[in-house]
TIMIVEX-73775 format. One record per residue (C-alpha): residue number from 1; residue in three letters; x, y, z. Coordinates in pm, whole numbers, plus 50000, padded with zeros to 5 digits. Last residue first. Example, Ala and Ser with C-alpha at 12.3 -4.5 7.8 and 13.67 -1.06 7.14 Angstrom:
<rs>
<n->2&res->SER&east->51367&north->49894&up->50714>
<n->1&res->ALA&east->51230&north->49550&up->50780>
</rs>
This chain:
<rs>
<n->329&res->LYS&east->52758&north->51658&up->51978>
<n->328&res->LEU&east->52672&north->51370&up->51745>
<n->327&res->MET&east->52976&north->51401&up->51508>
<n->326&res->GLU&east->53191&north->51312&up->51832>
<n->325&res->ALA&east->53073&north->50983&up->51828>
<n->324&res->ILE&east->53178&north->50906&up->51471>
<n->323&res->GLN&east->53547&north->51012&up->51586>
<n->322&res->GLU&east->53537&north->50784&up->51895>
<n->321&res->ALA&east->53368&north->50482&up->51678>
<n->320&res->ALA&east->53687&north->50524&up->51444>
<n->319&res->LEU&east->53919&north->50532&up->51723>
<n->318&res->SER&east->53764&north->50205&up->51876>
<n->317&res->PRO&east->53755&north->50073&up->51486>
<n->316&res->THR&east->54134&north->50123&up->51483>
<n->315&res->ILE&east->54273&north->50363&up->51181>
<n->314&res->ARG&east->54449&north->50287&up->50883>
<n->313&res->GLY&east->54339&north->49941&up->50852>
<n->312&res->ASP&east->54206&north->49985&up->50494>
<n->311&res->ALA&east->53849&north->49905&up->50639>
<n->310&res->VAL&east->53895&north->50141&up->50922>
<n->309&res->GLU&east->53982&north->50419&up->50684>
<n->308&res->SER&east->53710&north->50327&up->50423>
<n->307&res->GLU&east->53453&north->50334&up->50736>
<n->306&res->ILE&east->53596&north->50674&up->50849>
<n->305&res->LYS&east->53549&north->50797&up->50490>
<n->304&res->ARG&east->53201&north->50693&up->50478>
<n->303&res->VAL&east->53121&north->50868&up->50785>
<n->302&res->ARG&east->53282&north->51187&up->50699>
<n->301&res->GLY&east->53056&north->51158&up->50380>
<n->300&res->ARG&east->52739&north->51100&up->50566>
<n->299&res->THR&east->52802&north->51342&up->50833>
<n->298&res->SER&east->52683&north->51708&up->50711>
<n->297&res->PRO&east->52454&north->51531&up->50423>
<n->296&res->GLU&east->52239&north->51373&up->50688>
<n->295&res->THR&east->52153&north->51017&up->50582>
<n->294&res->ARG&east->52416&north->50768&up->50745>
<n->293&res->LEU&east->52464&north->50963&up->51093>
<n->292&res->ARG&east->52108&north->51083&up->51128>
<n->291&res->ALA&east->52003&north->50723&up->51057>
<n->290&res->LEU&east->52238&north->50566&up->51310>
<n->289&res->MET&east->52118&north->50826&up->51575>
<n->288&res->ARG&east->51761&north->50746&up->51503>
<n->287&res->GLN&east->51802&north->50397&up->51545>
<n->286&res->GLU&east->51964&north->50402&up->51877>
<n->285&res->LEU&east->51718&north->50633&up->52023>
<n->284&res->MET&east->51431&north->50412&up->51882>
<n->283&res->SER&east->51623&north->50111&up->52083>
<n->282&res->TRP&east->51664&north->50333&up->52366>
<n->281&res->MET&east->51300&north->50394&up->52396>
<n->280&res->TRP&east->51165&north->50071&up->52337>
<n->279&res->LYS&east->51401&north->49934&up->52627>
<n->278&res->VAL&east->51246&north->50184&up->52843>
<n->277&res->GLN&east->50871&north->50070&up->52712>
<n->276&res->GLN&east->50967&north->49698&up->52782>
<n->275&res->GLU&east->51112&north->49788&up->53130>
<n->274&res->ARG&east->50729&north->49932&up->53238>
<n->273&res->ARG&east->50556&north->49638&up->53083>
<n->272&res->ARG&east->50757&north->49396&up->53271>
<n->271&res->LYS&east->50722&north->49592&up->53604>
<n->270&res->ALA&east->50351&north->49584&up->53514>
<n->269&res->PHE&east->50321&north->49229&up->53490>
<n->268&res->ASP&east->50581&north->49154&up->53778>
<n->267&res->GLY&east->50326&north->49285&up->54048>
<n->266&res->ALA&east->50310&north->48947&up->54204>
<n->265&res->ALA&east->49941&north->48911&up->54158>
<n->264&res->ASN&east->49967&north->49055&up->53818>
<n->263&res->MET&east->50234&north->48810&up->53710>
<n->262&res->ALA&east->50048&north->48526&up->53845>
<n->261&res->THR&east->49720&north->48606&up->53650>
<n->260&res->ARG&east->49923&north->48666&up->53326>
<n->259&res->HIS&east->50079&north->48341&up->53355>
<n->258&res->ASP&east->49741&north->48164&up->53416>
<n->257&res->LEU&east->49598&north->48330&up->53097>
<n->256&res->ILE&east->49899&north->48191&up->52928>
<n->255&res->LYS&east->49856&north->47852&up->53063>
<n->254&res->GLN&east->49489&north->47862&up->52956>
<n->253&res->TRP&east->49585&north->47949&up->52602>
<n->252&res->LEU&east->49836&north->47642&up->52587>
<n->251&res->LYS&east->49573&north->47420&up->52740>
<n->250&res->ALA&east->49298&north->47556&up->52478>
<n->249&res->ILE&east->49520&north->47428&up->52202>
<n->248&res->GLY&east->49591&north->47088&up->52342>
<n->247&res->ASN&east->49425&north->46892&up->52079>
<n->246&res->GLY&east->49367&north->47145&up->51758>
<n->245&res->THR&east->49392&north->46831&up->51533>
<n->244&res->LEU&east->49675&north->46971&up->51318>
<n->243&res->ALA&east->49838&north->47183&up->51566>
<n->242&res->SER&east->49867&north->46910&up->51819>
<n->241&res->TYR&east->49965&north->46969&up->52138>
<n->240&res->THR&east->50228&north->46877&up->52429>
<n->239&res->GLU&east->50284&north->47106&up->52712>
<n->238&res->VAL&east->50598&north->47217&up->52924>
<n->237&res->PRO&east->50543&north->47460&up->53192>
<n->236&res->PRO&east->50782&north->47745&up->53274>
<n->235&res->HIS&east->50801&north->47802&up->53648>
<n->234&res->TRP&east->50655&north->48133&up->53727>
<n->233&res->HIS&east->50660&north->48363&up->54038>
<n->232&res->GLU&east->51023&north->48325&up->54063>
<n->231&res->SER&east->51051&north->48519&up->53723>
<n->230&res->ARG&east->51249&north->48449&up->53413>
<n->229&res->PRO&east->51327&north->48085&up->53528>
<n->228&res->ASN&east->51690&north->47945&up->53622>
<n->227&res->LEU&east->51786&north->47668&up->53423>
<n->226&res->ILE&east->51869&north->47320&up->53589>
<n->225&res->HIS&east->51510&north->47207&up->53633>
<n->224&res->LEU&east->51437&north->47311&up->53271>
<n->223&res->ALA&east->51639&north->47035&up->53134>
<n->222&res->SER&east->51439&north->46770&up->53285>
<n->221&res->ARG&east->51091&north->46937&up->53182>
<n->220&res->TYR&east->51258&north->46917&up->52821>
<n->219&res->ASP&east->51312&north->46546&up->52829>
<n->218&res->ALA&east->50960&north->46488&up->52980>
<n->217&res->ALA&east->50818&north->46680&up->52665>
<n->216&res->ALA&east->51041&north->46488&up->52460>
<n->215&res->GLN&east->50892&north->46173&up->52571>
<n->214&res->ASN&east->50529&north->46276&up->52554>
<n->213&res->ALA&east->50585&north->46384&up->52180>
<n->212&res->ARG&east->50770&north->46055&up->52100>
<n->211&res->LYS&east->50491&north->45874&up->52240>
<n->210&res->LEU&east->50227&north->46103&up->52036>
<n->209&res->ASN&east->50424&north->46081&up->51693>
<n->208&res->ASP&east->50233&north->45777&up->51576>
<n->207&res->GLY&east->49931&north->45938&up->51569>
<n->206&res->ASP&east->49929&north->46321&up->51728>
<n->205&res->ALA&east->50174&north->46511&up->51954>
<n->204&res->LYS&east->50254&north->46739&up->51663>
<n->203&res->ASN&east->50381&north->47004&up->51863>
<n->202&res->VAL&east->50577&north->47016&up->52189>
<n->201&res->ALA&east->50504&north->47347&up->52362>
<n->200&res->ILE&east->50745&north->47522&up->52609>
<n->199&res->MET&east->50631&north->47795&up->52820>
<n->198&res->ASP&east->50742&north->48130&up->52957>
<n->197&res->ALA&east->51075&north->48088&up->52727>
<n->196&res->LEU&east->51346&north->48303&up->52753>
<n->195&res->GLU&east->51565&north->48068&up->52955>
<n->194&res->VAL&east->51482&north->47810&up->52664>
<n->193&res->LEU&east->51619&north->48070&up->52393>
<n->192&res->GLY&east->51941&north->48126&up->52610>
<n->191&res->LYS&east->52007&north->47775&up->52674>
<n->190&res->LYS&east->52012&north->47722&up->52273>
<n->189&res->ILE&east->51878&north->47359&up->52184>
<n->188&res->GLY&east->52145&north->47126&up->52062>
<n->187&res->GLN&east->52176&north->46872&up->52320>
<n->186&res->LEU&east->51792&north->46842&up->52352>
<n->185&res->GLU&east->51790&north->46771&up->51941>
<n->184&res->ASP&east->51955&north->46451&up->52011>
<n->183&res->GLY&east->51659&north->46333&up->52232>
<n->182&res->ALA&east->51401&north->46566&up->52169>
<n->181&res->GLY&east->51199&north->46341&up->51961>
<n->180&res->PRO&east->50868&north->46544&up->51914>
<n->179&res->LEU&east->50926&north->46885&up->51765>
<n->178&res->MET&east->50950&north->47246&up->51996>
<n->177&res->LEU&east->50763&north->47571&up->52017>
<n->176&res->ALA&east->50904&north->47808&up->52218>
<n->175&res->LEU&east->50609&north->48072&up->52359>
<n->174&res->PHE&east->50723&north->48415&up->52535>
<n->173&res->PHE&east->50440&north->48582&up->52715>
<n->172&res->ASP&east->50419&north->48954&up->52787>
<n->171&res->THR&east->50554&north->49062&up->52470>
<n->170&res->MET&east->50815&north->49342&up->52347>
<n->169&res->ASP&east->51144&north->49220&up->52498>
<n->168&res->CYS&east->51063&north->48849&up->52399>
<n->167&res->VAL&east->51031&north->48949&up->52057>
<n->166&res->ALA&east->51367&north->49129&up->52066>
<n->165&res->THR&east->51539&north->48832&up->52256>
<n->164&res->GLU&east->51406&north->48580&up->51979>
<n->163&res->SER&east->51506&north->48817&up->51698>
<n->162&res->GLN&east->51852&north->48796&up->51861>
<n->161&res->GLY&east->51944&north->48459&up->51738>
<n->160&res->ILE&east->51723&north->48383&up->51433>
<n->159&res->GLY&east->51428&north->48510&up->51209>
<n->158&res->VAL&east->51089&north->48398&up->51190>
<n->157&res->THR&east->50997&north->48570&up->51523>
<n->156&res->GLU&east->50621&north->48580&up->51546>
<n->155&res->VAL&east->50422&north->48830&up->51729>
<n->154&res->LEU&east->50052&north->48718&up->51838>
<n->153&res->VAL&east->49832&north->49011&up->51933>
<n->152&res->VAL&east->49532&north->48927&up->52156>
<n->151&res->ASP&east->49298&north->49213&up->52218>
<n->150&res->PHE&east->49256&north->49334&up->51863>
<n->149&res->GLY&east->49030&north->49690&up->51890>
<n->148&res->ALA&east->49218&north->49921&up->51660>
<n->147&res->ALA&east->49403&north->50056&up->51955>
<n->146&res->GLU&east->49565&north->49740&up->52009>
<n->145&res->CYS&east->49651&north->49680&up->51637>
<n->144&res->LEU&east->49812&north->50038&up->51662>
<n->143&res->LEU&east->50027&north->49936&up->51958>
<n->142&res->MET&east->50133&north->49614&up->51794>
<n->141&res->ALA&east->50246&north->49802&up->51482>
<n->140&res->GLU&east->50475&north->50049&up->51685>
<n->139&res->ARG&east->50621&north->49754&up->51856>
<n->138&res->THR&east->50671&north->49604&up->51507>
<n->137&res->LYS&east->50812&north->49895&up->51362>
<n->136&res->ALA&east->51076&north->49897&up->51661>
<n->135&res->ALA&east->51184&north->49545&up->51631>
<n->134&res->VAL&east->51209&north->49586&up->51218>
<n->133&res->GLY&east->51464&north->49869&up->51266>
<n->132&res->GLY&east->51638&north->49709&up->51558>
<n->131&res->LEU&east->51675&north->49363&up->51342>
<n->130&res->THR&east->51794&north->49512&up->51031>
<n->129&res->GLY&east->51719&north->49408&up->50692>
<n->128&res->SER&east->51434&north->49718&up->50628>
<n->127&res->ALA&east->51177&north->49472&up->50498>
<n->126&res->PRO&east->50883&north->49569&up->50727>
<n->125&res->SER&east->50769&north->49263&up->50902>
<n->124&res->PRO&east->50466&north->49075&up->50777>
<n->123&res->ARG&east->50083&north->49166&up->50881>
<n->122&res->ILE&east->49804&north->48960&up->50946>
<n->121&res->TYR&east->49476&north->49081&up->51083>
<n->120&res->ALA&east->49204&north->48861&up->51246>
<n->119&res->HIS&east->48842&north->48929&up->51324>
<n->118&res->ASP&east->48710&north->48947&up->50945>
<n->117&res->SER&east->48854&north->48604&up->50895>
<n->116&res->ALA&east->49024&north->48462&up->50575>
<n->115&res->SER&east->49371&north->48483&up->50705>
<n->114&res->LEU&east->49280&north->48320&up->51019>
<n->113&res->ARG&east->49139&north->48000&up->50805>
<n->112&res->ALA&east->49411&north->47987&up->50568>
<n->111&res->MET&east->49718&north->48018&up->50807>
<n->110&res->ARG&east->49910&north->47783&up->50614>
<n->109&res->THR&east->49870&north->48000&up->50307>
<n->108&res->LYS&east->49966&north->48309&up->50500>
<n->107&res->ASP&east->50293&north->48125&up->50587>
<n->106&res->ALA&east->50422&north->48238&up->50214>
<n->105&res->LEU&east->50363&north->48621&up->50343>
<n->104&res->ILE&east->50489&north->48512&up->50682>
<n->103&res->SER&east->50814&north->48438&up->50502>
<n->102&res->GLY&east->50931&north->48809&up->50478>
<n->101&res->GLY&east->51072&north->48911&up->50123>
<n->100&res->THR&east->51337&north->48655&up->50151>
<n->99&res->ARG&east->51636&north->48917&up->50148>
<n->98&res->ALA&east->51483&north->49221&up->50296>
<n->97&res->SER&east->51278&north->49005&up->50522>
<n->96&res->SER&east->51609&north->48860&up->50695>
<n->95&res->PRO&east->51538&north->49085&up->51007>
<n->94&res->ASP&east->51180&north->48895&up->51042>
<n->93&res->VAL&east->51008&north->49018&up->51338>
<n->92&res->ALA&east->50619&north->48929&up->51230>
<n->91&res->LEU&east->50288&north->49048&up->51351>
<n->90&res->VAL&east->49962&north->48836&up->51387>
<n->89&res->ALA&east->49637&north->49029&up->51517>
<n->88&res->VAL&east->49362&north->48853&up->51696>
<n->87&res->LYS&east->49037&north->48967&up->51779>
<n->86&res->HIS&east->48870&north->48770&up->52102>
<n->85&res->GLY&east->48520&north->48634&up->52086>
<n->84&res->ARG&east->48553&north->48280&up->52182>
<n->83&res->GLU&east->48568&north->48133&up->51836>
<n->82&res->ILE&east->48829&north->48421&up->51763>
<n->81&res->LEU&east->49030&north->48254&up->52023>
<n->80&res->PHE&east->49021&north->47918&up->51880>
<n->79&res->MET&east->49082&north->48048&up->51532>
<n->78&res->GLY&east->49396&north->48217&up->51659>
<n->77&res->LEU&east->49533&north->47931&up->51836>
<n->76&res->ALA&east->49477&north->47704&up->51529>
<n->75&res->ASP&east->49620&north->47945&up->51267>
<n->74&res->ILE&east->49893&north->48036&up->51499>
<n->73&res->THR&east->49988&north->47674&up->51534>
<n->72&res->THR&east->49985&north->47627&up->51154>
<n->71&res->SER&east->50219&north->47896&up->51106>
<n->70&res->LYS&east->50458&north->47801&up->51392>
<n->69&res->GLY&east->50468&north->47431&up->51270>
<n->68&res->VAL&east->50818&north->47325&up->51390>
<n->67&res->GLY&east->50935&north->47288&up->51041>
<n->66&res->PRO&east->51178&north->47590&up->51077>
<n->65&res->SER&east->51276&north->47619&up->51450>
<n->64&res->GLY&east->51055&north->47778&up->51677>
<n->63&res->THR&east->50907&north->48117&up->51838>
<n->62&res->ILE&east->50609&north->48287&up->51951>
<n->61&res->GLY&east->50559&north->48607&up->52136>
<n->60&res->VAL&east->50224&north->48649&up->52309>
<n->59&res->ARG&east->50085&north->49003&up->52397>
<n->58&res->VAL&east->49756&north->48988&up->52565>
<n->57&res->ALA&east->49595&north->49340&up->52451>
<n->56&res->LYS&east->49499&north->49627&up->52707>
<n->55&res->GLY&east->49827&north->49831&up->52636>
<n->54&res->THR&east->49668&north->50066&up->52400>
<n->53&res->ASP&east->49394&north->50324&up->52367>
<n->52&res->PRO&east->49556&north->50609&up->52578>
<n->51&res->LEU&east->49846&north->50569&up->52299>
<n->50&res->LEU&east->49671&north->50650&up->51996>
<n->49&res->ALA&east->49752&north->51000&up->51993>
<n->48&res->GLN&east->50126&north->50933&up->52071>
<n->47&res->VAL&east->50115&north->50677&up->51806>
<n->46&res->LEU&east->49961&north->50915&up->51552>
<n->45&res->ASP&east->50188&north->51206&up->51628>
<n->44&res->ARG&east->50515&north->50966&up->51588>
<n->43&res->SER&east->50369&north->50825&up->51253>
<n->42&res->ALA&east->50335&north->51190&up->51141>
<n->41&res->ALA&east->50686&north->51254&up->51216>
<n->40&res->GLN&east->50777&north->50947&up->51059>
<n->39&res->HIS&east->50585&north->51049&up->50732>
<n->38&res->ASP&east->50739&north->51385&up->50705>
<n->37&res->SER&east->51108&north->51212&up->50752>
<n->36&res->ARG&east->51032&north->50982&up->50475>
<n->35&res->ARG&east->51128&north->50637&up->50580>
<n->34&res->SER&east->50792&north->50488&up->50570>
<n->33&res->GLU&east->50693&north->50179&up->50792>
<n->32&res->ILE&east->50520&north->50396&up->51044>
<n->31&res->LEU&east->50284&north->50509&up->50757>
<n->30&res->THR&east->50230&north->50172&up->50608>
<n->29&res->ILE&east->50112&north->50074&up->50949>
<n->28&res->ALA&east->49867&north->50359&up->50952>
<n->27&res->ARG&east->49748&north->50274&up->50619>
<n->26&res->ALA&east->49687&north->49921&up->50708>
<n->25&res->LEU&east->49500&north->50019&up->51051>
<n->24&res->ALA&east->49290&north->50259&up->50822>
<n->23&res->ALA&east->49189&north->50001&up->50576>
<n->22&res->ARG&east->49101&north->49755&up->50872>
<n->21&res->HIS&east->48851&north->49990&up->51014>
<n->20&res->GLY&east->48838&north->49950&up->51392>
<n->19&res->ALA&east->48642&north->50243&up->51500>
<n->18&res->ARG&east->48976&north->50349&up->51683>
<n->17&res->LEU&east->49158&north->50342&up->51336>
<n->16&res->GLU&east->48884&north->50567&up->51193>
<n->15&res->LYS&east->48918&north->50798&up->51448>
<n->14&res->ALA&east->49309&north->50794&up->51441>
<n->13&res->LEU&east->49339&north->50848&up->51065>
<n->12&res->ALA&east->49085&north->51138&up->51107>
<n->11&res->LYS&east->49312&north->51316&up->51388>
<n->10&res->ILE&east->49629&north->51205&up->51207>
<n->9&res->ASP&east->49521&north->51381&up->50860>
<n->8&res->PRO&east->49757&north->51225&up->50640>
<n->7&res->PRO&east->50108&north->51318&up->50546>
<n->6&res->ALA&east->50105&north->51462&up->50167>
<n->5&res->ASN&east->50265&north->51284&up->49907>
<n->4&res->PRO&east->49972&north->51004&up->49912>
<n->3&res->LEU&east->50078&north->50648&up->50098>
<n->2&res->THR&east->50146&north->50337&up->49903>
<n->1&res->MET&east->50009&north->49991&up->49974>
</rs>
């Protein structure tokens, strides 16, 4: 979707978005993804205006290795929630989307029911190619979805590595999906990922896989005993389910609600939300500073010259960083 040359009427756009108009939500997200300076200024005004209408949704981050069934799981969970009166938004954090086009676009075919529902909204990550930029835009898109009346936001990380931390930092509950037959895979799972997870869910617990799924769940439970949970008030459970048949989906959602209740009772929920806001501020600041250095005529040429000197080995990276930092004063 393209934007008009002139920035949109923010008050009118905010009003339409609060009324739940899908076209307005699409335009608003396109606005925050725009790199034009006037559009960026307008998007900041829009998000600020809508801030009182945000924060009430359940924010769930979902990760898992390729083939684990993230898209099928999101489709099954999303339809389960819609059938119970919820409105579901699905967003993606994919720093590789500049090269791949954002796999969630292809995954829409595996979210067939959800993508056809008027009570769901699916949006791929912007193809900015940098994790910080994608994560910042996804955070803002999440707020816009909440203002538009979506009370559950599912954030899928289709990248690897730090994208998992980024999604964890913008959601209330982080769900790690695993495959049956943990055995050898248990040795290879990233300790950092498991420590981030608020729940581990083993998919494909159906048919001939049922026994293997139960064994994998037992192995993961044993592994979690030697790791420190994110909160002393919540010990991550390990569950089995089948995205194909829908068995266990209700149990996954109940655990998410149980976690929210426990975190609220302990005061950890509000604390985590406050910490997320501060992390978001620093992330946005870093992006703004980098953009300024790379795009402003007064600094762009000097930065490129310093880059060349570092590449040629004429100055050290630490001295180069100091010289670039001086430009920000």
